[in-house]
Residue, then its C-alpha position, 0 to 999 in steps of 0.5 A: m209405905r215403901r219406895v221403889l223406883v219404877g223406871h225410865w228408859p234412859r237410866p236406871l230403875n233403882f228398887r230400894s227396899h226397907l226391911p224392918g228391924t234394923g234398929a233393934k237391940m238383941k241379946t248376943p247368942a252363944p258361939v255356934h259352928a263356923w258352918d252353922i254361921v254359914l247357914v244362918l247367913l245364907s237362910l237371911l240373905l235368901a230371905i233378903l232376896q225374896t223380900t227384895t223380889a216381892q217389892k220389886n215386882g211390886i211396881n210393875i213397868y208393863s210398858l217403856t217406850v222412846d220416841s225420837k224424831v230428828s229433823s234437820r239435827f234437831a231431836h225432838t225425844v218423848v219417853t213414855s213409862r206405864v207403871v202399875n202397883r201389883a202389891n197390896t199396899v201403897q208404894e212409891a214409885t220413882f221415874q228416873m232417867e238420863l238425858p244429854k247435858k245439851a238438852f232442854i226438858t220441855n215437859f214432864s207429866m204424870i197421869i194417875d187415875g185418869v188425872t193429868y198433873p203436869g210440870n210447870i215451867k217458871e222463872k227460877s226466882v219464883a220456885q226459889k220459895k218452894y225450893s228452899a223449903a225442900v232444901s231446909r227440910g233435908e229433901s232433894a228438891g233439884l230433881v236434875q242432877a249431873t251425873g256423867r260426862k255427857t248425861e244428866k239425871f232426872q227423877v220424880s216421885v210419886s205414891v201409887a195406891p194398890a192396883a193404881k196405874v200411872t203414866f209417866e211422860l217426859v219430852y226433852e229437845e236438843l240440837l245435835s252438834r257436829r264433832l269430829g265429821a258426825y252428829e250423835l244421839l245418845l240414849q240410855i237404856h236401864p229399866q232394871q226390870l223385864v218390860k213386856h212392851l219395850q220399844m225405842d224408835v228414832h226417825i231422822f230426816e235430813p234434806q241434805g241427805i245421809s252420807f253414813l249412819e251407825t249405831e253402837s251399844t254397850f249392852m247389845t248381845n246377838e240375841l238382842a241385835k235380832a230386835l234391831t232394825t234400821f231402815q235408810n233411804q237417801t233422806k231419811a232413816h228409821i232405827q227400832f229396837k224392840p226386844t221381846l221379853s225373852q232377848q231382855q233376860i240374862s238367861p232363861e234362869q235369871q229373871d234380870t234384864v240384860l239392858n244396862g248401858n248406852f245406845i248411840i246413833r251417829y250419822d252425817v250428811n251430804r254437802t253438795s254446796s260449799g255455801g252450806s244449806i238453808q232450810i226453811e219451816n213455818g217461817y224460820f230458817v236454819h244455815y248449815f255451813a261445812p264446807e268441804g275440800l278446803s286446806t288446813l291452815s297453819k297454825n301457832v300453838i303453845f300448850v300451857i301445862d300445870k305441873s303443880g303438886s296436885m298433878s302428881g301421880r296419874k294426872i301428870q301421867q296421862t297429860q303426858e301420854a296425852l302431849l306425846k301423842i298430840l306432838d306426833d300429830l303437829r304438821p311440819y308447817d306448825q310451830f309450837n311451844l311448851i310451857s309448864f308452870s307450878g309456882e313459877a312458869t318454865q318455857w321450854k324454848p325461847q320462841l316458837v319452833p317448827a314441828s320438825a322431826e328433830n324439834v318434836k322428838e326433843a319436845k317429847s324428851y321435855v315432856a316426858g321429863i316433867q315432874a309435878q310439884g309446887g303451887t299453882n301460878i296461872n297468871d304468869a303462865m298465861l302472861m308468859a305465853v302472850q309476851l312469846l307470841e307478842r315477840a313472834n309478831r314483833e319479829e314477823l315469825l308468825p305467818a300471815r293468816s296463820v292461826t294462834l292458839i293457846v291451849l291451857l291444862t290446870d287442875g286447880d285454882p290459882t295458888v302463887g302470884e296473882t290469885n283473884p281470879s277477876r284479875i287474872q281474867k282481866n289480865v290475859q284478855e287485855a294482854i291477848d287483846g283479841q289477837y289469839s284464841l285461848f282454850c281452857l281445860g280443866f283437869g278433874f273437879d278441884v278446878s273452879y270451871a266457871f273461872l276457866e269458862k269465862l277466861a275461855l270465852d273472853n278469849g274466842g275460845l272455849a273451855r271443856r272439863i277433863y274427866e279423871d278417869s283411865d281415858s283421860a289421855l284420850q279425852l286431851q287428844d280428842f279435845y285437840q283434834e277438834v281445834a287441830n284443823p283450822l279451815l277459815t278465819s273470820v267467818a261472816f254471814e250475810y243475808p238480805s236485810n229485807a228478807v230476815e230478822a232476829v238472826t243468832q250469832d252470824h260472825f265466828r272467828l275460826f272454823f274447824k275441820g269436822s265441826e259446823l257453823v249454824v245460823a238461824g233466824k225468822l223471815r220477815d213477812q214480805s220475804p222474797d221468795i228466794l233466800s240467799a246468803r253470802v259467807r265470807g271468810q279468810l284462807n291461807l293466801e285470799d279471801i273467800t266468799f261462798v254463795t247459796e240460796s233456797s226456795v222458800a216454798e220448795q223448802e217449806e213443802a220438804f218438811r210437810s211429812p208428819k211421820y218425821i216432823f214435829h210442829s213448828f220445829m225450826e222455830r224451836l231450834w232457833a229458840y234453843l240455839t238463841i237461849q244457848q248463845l245468850l247464856e254464853q254472852m251472859v258469862s263474857t260480858k263485863s257490864d251488868a246492864e248488858k248482863q241483865a239485858l241478856e238474861a231478860r231475853a234468855l228467860s223470856l224465851s225460855l218461858n215462851y217455848s218451855f224450856v228448862t234452862p239455867l234461869t228457869s225451874m219445872v214445878i212438879t205437881k202431885p195429888e193432894g196430900q202428897e209432897q208438893s215441893e219437888v222442883a226440876e232445875k238445870p245443872v250448870e257445868n261449874e257446879s261441883r260433882h259431888r254436889n250434883v250426885y244424887s245421895g240418897p239411901a245406898l242400898f242394893g241398887t242395880h247389883s244383883m243377889r249373885d253380886r251380893m253373895s260374891r261380895i261375901t264369898g270372894d267368888s265372882g261367879a259363885d252360885p249360892v247354892l252351889s257355894k253352900r255345896r262346896g263349903w263356901r269356897g271361893q277362888a282362893g279357898v275357904f269362905g273368907q279367903g277370896p280377894g275381898f277377905p285378907m283373913r278368915f272369919g274368927q281371925l283375930g287382929p291386933s286389937g280383937p276379932i276382925h269383922p269381915p269387909y262388907l259386914p261392918d260393925p253393926s253400930h255403923h250405918t252402911t250398906w249392910g246395916a241398912v239391910l241386915p237386921d242387927i240381930a243377924l250382925a250381932s250373931v255373926s259378930s259374936a261367932i266370929s270371935v271365938p273360933d270353935q274347935a271344929s273350925r280350928d282343926l279345919d284350918i290345920r287339915i287346910k294347912e297341911t294340905t297346902t304345905t305337903a302337897p303344892p299345886p303343880a304349876p298352871i298350863q300356860a296360854p300361848s300367845v296365839i292359837l292360829p287355826l289351819p284349815g286345810q293343812s295336816e294339822n287343824q291348829l297351831c300354838v304359837d309363843l313369841k318367846h324369842s321376839q322384842g319390840l314393834l312386830n308385824l303380825l300380819s298383814d293382807p292387802g286383799q282384806g284391807v287389814e293390818v295387824t301389829g303389836h308391841y312385844e316385850m320379851g322380858k315381861a313376855k306379854f304384848m303391851w298393845i296390839d293394833v288392828t287397822f282396816k282400810n275400808p272402813q278407815l278404822q283402828v282399833r288399839a287394844s292395851p292392858e287398860h281398854v280397847v280404843v276404837t279411832r275412827n275419823r280422828r274420834n276416839s272411844a274408849y271401852k273398858w274390858k269386859e263391858t259389852l259393846y255392839s257397834v256396826v260401821s260400814g259393814l264391820k261388826m265390833t262386839m265385846d262380851k263380859a269375858g273380855l272377848l272383842l271380835l271384829s268381823s264383817p262379811d268375807r273378811v277374816t274374823i280378828g279377835l282381842l282378848s284381855w286373858d286373865g289366866p296364867g301368863e295373863g296379858l292380851r291374846l289374838l285369835l283369829r276365825d274364818v281364816d280360809r278367807f285370807s289372800s294369797h298375799v297375806s304376810g307377817t308373823l303370823g301371816q306367814f303360816y297361811q302361806d305355803v306350809l310343809w310339815g315334816p313327819p314325826a321325829a323317829a327318836d321322838d314322836s312329839k317333835r316335828t319340822l315344819r318350813v315356812q317360806g324356806r325356813d324351818h321351824s321346830a313344833t313340839r306337841e304339848l298341852k296348852l290352855d285354850y283361851q278362844e271359848a271363854p274362861p277359865g280356858k280349856e286343856i288342848v294338846c297342839w304343836s306349839v312353835e316358839l318365835 
């Protein structure tokens, strides 16, 4: 029986293939010619492709749908996958998808031959015996694993008879939280095969009214965008994605799907009442509170930075990078200080200092000089921070009603001084004594997240994991932005005691700009017709009370639309929010009896409402005779990432045949047939000399023949060992070890060619190519060879766009390029590492050559796999940014639709769209001309340049070149 992963909507569908003969022992054949090796290996790979394709086509997904209904921020998502086994043998199909970490699975079922096999949610201890038995047999009993920053993977397998059909259905729910001014619904799309009926529908209903709605995708192409439709009116929105088979294809020649990545919907709501919005449905209410127009409170903040040895290298660099940006964001009326610690703690200043320009500049110098070494003394560093605040409080240096924050960033457990986590938590809580808020950031997966989470929750803050990646600095900045603007302190919600009961958390220490406070509860049987509420809080100079009310009858009527509303959603919202808060309270409580009471209540709600939470498990039932021990459990953040990630057979997975060929040839774009035709030459020459091959086949190492990468010793169990029969590996190995005369002669000829005819210097790509419509020349190549530092490249107030860049003359390249739009207010920063889009203080980072499709208030952002990012909108100049890796590699800027520039455009490049006068060719040399721009003469030379505007590797063009 073969296993095939059948698919899911939001997460990869991996097809696993098992070929016979991987353990066979064969005699070593006589050496063969190098080209024969190539042909044999190519034949083997083509045979594998055929086998893999046949197995992949055995289980066919003929329908894959997702239906998500978002009612008042509460999302109910149903994923349905229908598959059929078209093979003539029994196959094992695995349904697999990713869902948001904050979501609770509420139902899963399989329908096989008309019989429904449901998932039953039970108390975790009840399922533990079955779970433990499965683990003891080495099976993957936990069907939900943490797989990313925001997602968890769910998977379940079942055997499918020939011609049999199976329907998988998974349901999950989550409350969308407001972060930096927006709600976000995340779906992952990766079916890994073409699907005849593939459809996504997202319905949003917000009685307050939808203020903005935007979509973003990391897989969308211009062709796929035709399958995306968005409808929006005042209170409702419908986003539908329904691509045809041809739209799903990578190309007409390739049957692989292009769908692979995230689909994100962001939106916000109108807020006409400062007291918030009370919504009522079926006897339950929810109160959303996010007042607008409040002034930011002054704050006192201490950054406690781990500089132990484990932070050395990239971690400390990214921490420094983030702190430099964070220090710039401090307001002049804020106070701050820095404490760095390893085995000992050191404070930058003896007391808090105002965030003046001079102090911020000095703090930046201190941050830039931090070096990582030594142990980790968290206890002393935290107590130093609290003592510093206590001294400031005694000396009345903390402004009245200001907000005081401590931000701890560490990547490891305590190793110096007090190392007992419980004692550290007790020491810090007693020292803070409810006066300040502590936020803990755990860098990477070596840190004990459970320790940091309790430390933060005990002291009115929260913990967050910072993932080690190229955008770690942005993660730190984003977290700071969430807490950088406190608007209210000591927020309390009050409702008439005769009107409500079972109310969720109704007291909050802080309310931050861009967030939202949510309170839910039940209406009493004899509650009034009007539900009123008061929300009290403290501003800088005074107390404030917000008053709001809501008609029960009007609210009940508003939620009766069957298309947008699922039954009793507000009751489920109340249960979801209550469980989440009970789980947090369990972390911070000190009493065992109280913890047991909280756990009992959370468990009861989880079972009553069928939520898979950390206290419950879902037992997956299957047809008789199949494995019965699969149990789905909710992973928790404090588990190690390595324990959560599925560690099954590492076969081809999502890699295409072309990917696998490129690993052998070193040619990332090589077509197998073309590679054979041209002697399997990669980008660096002969087969085996590409980037992954420092040595050719047959080349000898210090202790014998070198096995090429990705073709390891046959005795090792690896990706290739699991796919290629031992006969193939043995043949290649023996043939490689004794190069024949023909191969040696070929090496000599290649060596002679390369030594006697050195390649010419590559034609360079200019810094910028400017199209010049309406002028005597249609384009201009601009090289910034004499520029240095910050440049205003172009500015057009009529277009509402500005482009700046930092150019390093010594390195002959841009270090970064910024594109800033006024409407919508948005900034795009391109660096050699990635692209960062900043909107509403929220940063989104994208790696070059990852596809992107985003529409924000009419501004379209697209990036293709060639690394070209285009920013366009109707009646606006299109601006392109490119990560160019050809000759003269670096960032490139390109412009389109330049006839849309206004008459006020200016800047180093913008000046060429004012009045430009071209002089005639020079009499002595017709390859030289003079052009006058705004009263200044520039020499232009007709030269051969490399045009980077279309696609790599570019094409040679002749253009007039100017050096600036």
